[in-house]
C-alpha positions as CSV (number, residue, x, y, z in Angstrom):
1,M,-20.2,-12.0,-16.6
2,A,-18.4,-9.1,-17.9
3,L,-16.6,-6.4,-15.9
4,S,-17.7,-3.2,-15.8
5,G,-15.7,0.1,-16.8
6,K,-17.2,3.9,-17.2
7,N,-17.5,3.4,-21.2
8,I,-16.4,-0.3,-21.7
9,S,-17.0,-4.0,-20.4
10,L,-14.9,-6.8,-20.5
11,R,-16.2,-10.3,-21.2
12,A,-14.6,-13.6,-22.2
13,L,-13.2,-14.2,-25.6
14,E,-15.6,-15.8,-28.1
15,A,-15.2,-17.7,-31.4
16,E,-16.8,-14.7,-33.6
17,D,-14.2,-12.9,-32.1
18,A,-11.5,-14.3,-34.7
19,R,-13.0,-11.9,-37.4
20,P,-12.0,-8.8,-36.4
21,Y,-9.1,-10.0,-34.6
22,H,-7.8,-11.5,-38.1
23,E,-8.5,-8.1,-39.5
24,W,-6.8,-6.1,-36.7
25,I,-3.6,-8.4,-36.7
26,N,-2.7,-8.0,-40.6
27,D,-3.5,-4.6,-40.5
28,P,0.4,-2.6,-40.5
29,A,-1.3,0.8,-38.3
30,T,-2.6,-1.6,-35.3
31,N,0.7,-3.3,-35.6
32,Q,3.0,-0.6,-35.5
33,W,4.3,-1.2,-31.9
34,R,4.1,-5.1,-31.7
35,G,7.2,-5.9,-33.2
36,V,7.8,-8.3,-36.1
37,Y,4.2,-10.5,-36.6
38,H,3.8,-12.2,-40.0
39,P,0.3,-12.1,-41.8
40,I,-2.1,-14.8,-40.3
41,S,-4.9,-16.9,-41.8
42,N,-8.3,-16.9,-40.7
43,A,-8.1,-20.4,-39.1
44,E,-5.0,-19.1,-37.4
45,A,-6.8,-16.5,-35.5
46,L,-9.6,-18.3,-34.5
47,K,-6.9,-20.5,-33.5
48,W,-5.3,-17.9,-31.3
49,I,-9.0,-16.7,-29.8
50,E,-9.4,-20.1,-29.0
51,D,-6.1,-20.5,-27.3
52,K,-6.4,-17.6,-25.1
53,A,-10.1,-18.2,-24.5
54,R,-9.1,-21.3,-22.3
55,S,-8.7,-21.3,-18.5
56,A,-5.6,-21.4,-17.6
57,A,-3.7,-20.3,-13.9
58,D,-1.2,-18.2,-15.2
59,S,-3.1,-15.9,-17.6
60,L,-6.4,-14.1,-18.3
61,T,-7.2,-12.9,-21.7
62,L,-10.6,-10.2,-22.1
63,A,-12.4,-9.4,-25.1
64,I,-12.8,-5.3,-24.9
65,D,-16.5,-4.1,-25.8
66,T,-17.4,-0.3,-26.0
67,A,-20.5,0.7,-24.4
68,Q,-22.6,0.1,-27.3
69,G,-21.4,-3.6,-27.7
70,E,-18.9,-3.2,-30.1
71,F,-15.7,-5.4,-29.5
72,V,-13.1,-3.2,-29.7
73,G,-9.7,-4.7,-28.7
74,I,-7.9,-7.6,-26.1
75,I,-6.6,-7.3,-22.9
76,G,-4.8,-9.4,-20.7
77,L,-2.7,-10.6,-18.0
78,R,0.0,-13.0,-18.8
79,G,3.0,-14.8,-16.0
80,I,0.4,-14.4,-13.2
81,C,2.7,-15.6,-10.1
82,S,0.3,-16.8,-7.3
83,R,3.0,-16.7,-5.2
84,S,4.6,-13.2,-5.5
85,R,0.8,-12.2,-6.7
86,R,2.3,-10.7,-9.6
87,A,1.6,-10.4,-13.6
88,E,2.4,-8.2,-16.8
89,I,-1.0,-6.8,-18.0
90,W,-1.1,-6.0,-21.6
91,I,-3.8,-4.5,-24.4
92,Y,-4.5,-4.2,-27.9
93,L,-7.1,-1.9,-28.9
94,G,-7.7,-3.3,-32.8
95,A,-10.5,-0.7,-33.7
96,K,-8.9,2.2,-35.0
97,D,-11.7,4.6,-35.0
98,Q,-12.0,3.7,-31.3
99,W,-8.2,5.2,-30.6
100,G,-7.9,8.6,-28.9
101,R,-11.4,8.0,-26.7
102,G,-9.9,6.7,-23.4
103,I,-10.5,3.1,-24.1
104,G,-7.5,1.6,-23.2
105,A,-7.3,3.4,-19.9
106,D,-10.7,2.8,-18.9
107,A,-9.7,-1.1,-19.9
108,I,-6.6,-0.8,-18.2
109,G,-8.1,0.7,-14.4
110,T,-11.1,-2.0,-15.3
111,L,-8.6,-4.9,-15.3
112,C,-6.3,-3.2,-12.6
113,R,-9.6,-2.9,-10.2
114,Y,-10.4,-6.8,-10.9
115,A,-7.2,-7.7,-10.4
116,F,-6.5,-5.9,-7.2
117,E,-9.8,-7.0,-5.9
118,Q,-10.6,-10.0,-7.2
119,M,-7.6,-11.9,-7.8
120,N,-6.0,-10.6,-4.7
121,L,-2.3,-9.4,-7.0
122,H,0.1,-7.1,-5.7
123,R,1.7,-5.8,-8.6
124,I,1.0,-5.5,-12.3
125,W,3.9,-4.5,-14.5
126,L,4.1,-3.8,-18.2
127,E,6.7,-3.4,-20.6
128,S,6.4,-0.3,-23.4
129,D,8.2,1.6,-26.5
130,P,8.7,4.8,-24.6
131,A,8.2,6.2,-28.4
132,N,4.5,5.3,-27.9
133,T,3.5,8.4,-25.8
134,A,-0.3,7.7,-26.0
135,A,0.2,4.2,-24.3
136,V,2.4,5.7,-22.0
137,R,0.3,8.5,-21.1
138,C,-3.1,5.5,-20.6
139,Y,-0.3,3.9,-18.2
140,E,0.2,6.8,-16.3
141,K,-3.3,7.8,-16.0
142,N,-3.9,4.9,-14.0
143,G,-1.2,5.1,-11.7
144,F,1.6,2.7,-13.3
145,V,5.2,4.5,-12.6
146,K,8.4,3.9,-14.7
147,E,10.9,1.8,-13.1
148,G,13.9,1.3,-15.5
149,T,14.8,1.0,-18.8
150,F,15.8,-1.6,-21.0
151,K,18.5,-0.8,-23.6
152,D,17.9,-2.3,-27.0
153,G,15.1,-4.0,-25.6
154,Y,13.0,-4.9,-28.6
155,F,14.2,-5.3,-32.2
156,R,11.3,-3.2,-34.5
157,H,11.4,-1.3,-37.3
158,G,14.5,-2.6,-38.6
159,S,16.4,-1.2,-35.0
160,Y,16.4,-2.0,-31.9
161,R,14.7,0.0,-29.5
162,D,14.8,0.8,-26.1
163,T,11.9,-0.7,-23.4
164,I,10.4,1.1,-20.1
165,V,9.2,-1.1,-17.5
166,M,6.4,0.4,-15.7
167,G,4.7,-0.9,-12.5
168,L,1.6,-0.4,-10.4
169,V,1.5,-2.0,-6.7
170,R,-2.1,-2.5,-5.0
171,T,-0.8,-0.1,-2.0
172,D,-0.4,2.8,-4.6
173,W,-3.4,1.8,-6.6
174,E,-5.6,1.6,-3.4
175,G,-4.1,5.3,-2.3
176,R,-5.7,6.8,-5.9
177,Q,-8.0,4.1,-7.4
178,C,-7.5,3.3,-10.9
179,P,-10.5,4.7,-13.0
């Protein structure tokens, strides 16, 4: 089963996704907003994919495919809390040739729809570097609003950087409908 967006689909991760993930995770350009990450081996990439592919009550990780079926990234929810009905959303678009094409916004909107309509979540939130303007615009397109700032929230590229917190509650989403 896949979740369909406008121009993407979200599906379960598979072992064959490890090879492109290995290439992406070792590429400094795709990791510029991710903090400190060390190079990883093929075996480590496969283990990460296999670990994320396993069902867990507090997380959901899905592959992002283009309409043509090309695997281009990974998206997920972590820290899923059934009592408070909330989770943190994250996305990693590794295929650089697909950047700037609306895939991230489409994937986020598709996962928001699933989270609110099928998982019955009430709140989805995230953290982002405010300098990552493409990501912030992508979140805003889906209705996320800035809720606050963590001063010196992350250490990245040799210095501490502020982190913004953005959130989206179901009632606000229902009033606008994510793409």
